[in-house]
C-alpha positions in Angstrom: 45.4 3.3 115.5 42.2 2.8 113.6 42.4 6.3 112.5 45.4 5.8 110.8 43.9 2.7 108.8 41.0 4.9 107.5 42.3 6.1 103.9 42.5 9.5 103.1 39.9 11.0 101.0 41.4 13.1 98.1 39.1 15.8 96.9 39.3 16.7 93.3 40.9 20.1 92.6 38.6 22.9 92.1 38.4 23.8 88.4 39.3 27.2 87.5 36.6 29.5 86.1 36.7 32.6 84.3 34.1 35.0 84.9 32.9 36.5 81.4 30.4 39.5 81.2 27.2 38.1 79.8 26.4 41.2 77.6 29.9 41.3 76.4 29.9 37.6 75.3 26.5 38.0 73.7 27.6 41.1 71.6 31.3 39.1 70.7 29.6 35.7 69.8 26.3 37.6 68.6 23.6 34.4 68.1 26.2 31.9 68.0 24.5 29.4 70.2 25.7 26.3 68.1 29.5 27.5 69.1 28.7 28.0 72.6 26.9 24.6 73.1 30.1 23.0 71.6 32.3 24.9 74.0 30.4 24.1 77.0 31.1 20.6 76.1 35.1 21.0 76.1 37.1 20.8 79.5 37.5 23.8 81.4 40.9 24.6 80.1 39.8 24.0 76.5 36.8 26.5 77.1 39.2 29.1 78.2 41.6 28.7 75.2 38.9 28.4 72.5 37.2 31.5 74.0 40.3 33.6 74.1 41.3 32.6 70.4 37.9 33.7 69.3 37.9 37.0 71.2 41.2 37.6 69.5 40.0 36.5 66.1 37.1 38.7 65.9 39.0 41.7 67.5 41.7 41.9 64.7 39.1 40.9 61.7 36.1 43.1 62.1 35.5 42.9 58.4 35.0 39.2 58.5 31.4 39.0 58.4 31.3 41.5 55.7 33.5 39.2 53.6 31.3 36.4 54.5 28.2 38.3 53.0 29.9 39.4 49.8 31.5 36.1 48.7 28.5 34.2 48.0 27.0 37.0 46.1 30.2 37.3 43.9 30.2 33.4 43.4 26.5 33.8 42.3 27.3 36.3 39.7 30.4 34.5 38.2 28.5 31.1 38.1 25.5 33.0 36.1 25.7 32.0 32.6 26.0 35.0 30.1 23.7 35.1 27.0 25.6 35.9 24.4 23.8 36.4 21.1 24.2 33.5 18.6 24.2 34.0 14.9 21.6 31.7 12.9 22.3 30.0 9.8 20.0 31.2 6.7 19.0 29.8 3.6 21.2 30.4 0.2 20.3 30.0 -3.3 23.3 27.9 -3.7 21.9 25.2 -1.4 19.1 24.4 -4.0 21.8 24.0 -6.6 23.8 21.7 -4.5 20.7 19.7 -3.4 17.8 19.8 -6.1 15.3 18.5 -3.7 15.2 21.5 -1.2 13.6 24.8 -1.7 13.0 28.0 0.3 10.4 27.2 3.2 7.3 29.2 4.6 8.6 28.7 8.2 11.1 31.3 7.8 14.7 32.2 6.3 16.2 29.7 8.7 14.5 26.9 7.3 14.6 24.7 4.1 11.7 22.4 2.8 12.5 18.8 1.4 10.4 17.9 -1.6 10.8 14.2 -1.2 9.8 13.8 2.5 7.7 17.1 2.6 9.1 18.1 6.0 11.1 21.5 7.0 14.5 21.2 8.1 16.2 23.8 10.4 19.2 25.5 9.5 19.6 27.7 12.5 22.4 25.8 14.5 24.2 23.6 11.7 23.4 25.1 8.3 24.0 23.1 5.3 25.1 20.3 7.5 21.6 19.7 8.7 20.5 18.9 5.0 23.3 16.5 5.1 22.5 14.8 8.1 18.8 14.5 6.8 19.9 12.6 3.9 21.4 10.1 6.0 18.0 9.3 7.6 15.9 6.1 6.9 12.7 8.5 6.2 14.4 10.2 3.4 16.3 7.0 2.3 12.7 5.4 1.8 11.0 8.3 0.2 13.7 8.6 -2.5 13.5 4.8 -3.1 9.7 5.1 -3.4 10.0 8.2 -5.9 12.6 6.2 -8.3 10.4 3.0 -8.2 7.2 4.6 -8.7 6.2 5.0 -12.6 5.8 8.7 -13.7 1.8 9.6 -13.5 2.3 11.5 -16.4 2.6 8.4 -18.9 -1.0 7.7 -18.0 -2.7 11.4 -19.0 -3.1 12.6 -22.1 -2.1 16.1 -23.0 -5.2 18.3 -22.6 -5.0 20.8 -25.3 -2.8 19.0 -28.1 -3.0 20.2 -31.6 -5.3 17.3 -32.7 -7.7 18.0 -29.7 -8.3 21.6 -30.6 -8.9 20.6 -34.5 -11.5 18.0 -33.0 -13.2 20.6 -30.8 -13.5 23.3 -33.8 -14.9 20.5 -35.9 -17.5 19.8 -33.1 -18.2 23.4 -32.8 -18.7 23.9 -36.6 -21.2 21.3 -37.0 -23.0 22.6 -33.6 -23.4 26.1 -35.5 -24.6 24.5 -38.7 -27.2 22.5 -36.9 -28.6 25.9 -35.7 -28.1 28.1 -38.7 -30.2 25.5 -41.0 -32.8 24.8 -38.1 -31.9 21.2 -38.1 -33.0 18.8 -35.1 -30.4 17.7 -32.7 -31.3 14.2 -33.4 -29.6 14.7 -36.8 -26.3 14.6 -35.0 -26.8 11.0 -33.9 -26.2 10.1 -37.4 -23.6 12.4 -38.5 -21.4 11.5 -35.5 -21.2 7.9 -36.7 -21.2 8.7 -40.3 -18.0 10.9 -40.5 -15.5 8.1 -39.3 -16.9 5.9 -42.2 -16.9 8.3 -44.8 -13.3 9.9 -43.7 -11.5 6.8 -42.4 -8.2 8.6 -43.2 -8.7 11.6 -41.0 -7.8 11.4 -37.3 -10.2 14.1 -36.8 -13.1 12.3 -38.2 -12.1 9.1 -36.4 -12.2 11.1 -33.1 -15.3 13.1 -33.6 -18.1 12.2 -30.9 -20.6 15.1 -30.8 -24.3 13.4 -30.7 -27.5 15.5 -30.1 -26.6 16.1 -26.2 -23.0 17.2 -26.7 -24.3 19.2 -29.8 -27.2 20.9 -27.7 -24.4 21.7 -24.8 -22.1 23.4 -27.2 -24.9 25.7 -28.5 -26.3 26.7 -25.1 -23.3 26.7 -23.3 -20.6 28.0 -25.9 -22.1 29.6 -29.0 -25.4 31.5 -27.4 -23.3 33.2 -24.7 -20.4 34.4 -27.1 -23.0 35.8 -30.0 -24.8 37.7 -27.2 -21.5 39.2 -25.9 -20.6 39.9 -29.2 -23.5 42.0 -30.0 -23.4 44.0 -26.3 -19.7 44.8 -26.9 -20.5 46.4 -30.3 -23.5 48.6 -28.8 -21.1 49.6 -26.2 -19.1 51.8 -28.6 -21.9 54.3 -28.9 -23.5 53.1 -32.1 -27.4 53.9 -32.7 -29.6 50.7 -32.3 -33.6 49.8 -31.8 -35.4 47.2 -30.3 -38.0 45.0 -31.7 -40.4 42.9 -29.4 -43.0 40.5 -29.9 -45.3 38.1 -28.1 -45.9 34.5 -29.1 -47.8 31.6 -27.7 -46.4 28.0 -28.0 -49.2 25.7 -26.8 -49.3 26.5 -23.1 -46.3 28.4 -23.1 -46.1 32.2 -23.7 -42.7 33.7 -25.2 -41.6 37.3 -25.4 -38.8 37.9 -28.2 -36.3 40.5 -28.0 -34.4 41.7 -31.5 -32.0 44.3 -31.7 -31.3 46.1 -34.9 -28.0 48.3 -35.5 -25.8 49.4 -38.2 -22.0 48.8 -38.5 -19.3 48.5 -41.2 -21.1 45.4 -42.7 -24.4 47.3 -42.9 -27.8 47.0 -41.3 -27.9 43.9 -38.8 -30.7 42.3 -37.1 -29.7 40.3 -33.9 -31.6 38.1 -31.7 -30.9 39.2 -28.2 -33.3 37.3 -25.9 -36.2 34.9 -25.5 -38.4 35.5 -22.3 
């Protein structure tokens, strides 16, 4: 009776197990250890079904691995950008006619130079639109305003070689030659320079005549003397006959050596002073 009261112990049914050749399994799955780890966590029935499906799939799709290898390379090729040659805009003469402040740049034909801002503007990508965009910048506006508000410097600069200035220079050179020709002292020009405006008060040349002894000496030694020597040497280069005369002289402790040249031309026999050593 006691034996009847003892509950029956039910044992779990044995799970089915499919023996698979290890070499065949390794060949089919390759190195897919991750797949097998996932399969081993499934129930026995699920493992059997999953293994069967994998075997059938790889049996009928032998080119699966080839597709897996080729597809990424194909998408990489498609994703790679193609560098197409792009034409750059360059400077044209019409741009300077439209905008007077630009001109060709030293940096290349695809740049323009702004004379207002002193900068080079690139035309490569946008062309003349780059110049229009530059006009709207604060730098260009401030530079343009500065130029228009500044008085021209030319109003304060006298003309260097005006007709009246050339006549004044000719008068000063003439008086310097007169001083040398008549062996006058350079000091006489101090008085002459002050006397001419008084005597010729109605003359603009006399009013602006300013050649005292210092300026007169500079005109003689820097202009008249080199010019006279150059004229003599240029005449001798034509092949005419000439002769040299020399003489030594003492002036206090200074000893001088004079060189005089004598030659003949259409004016007759000429004696020219060449140098004093």
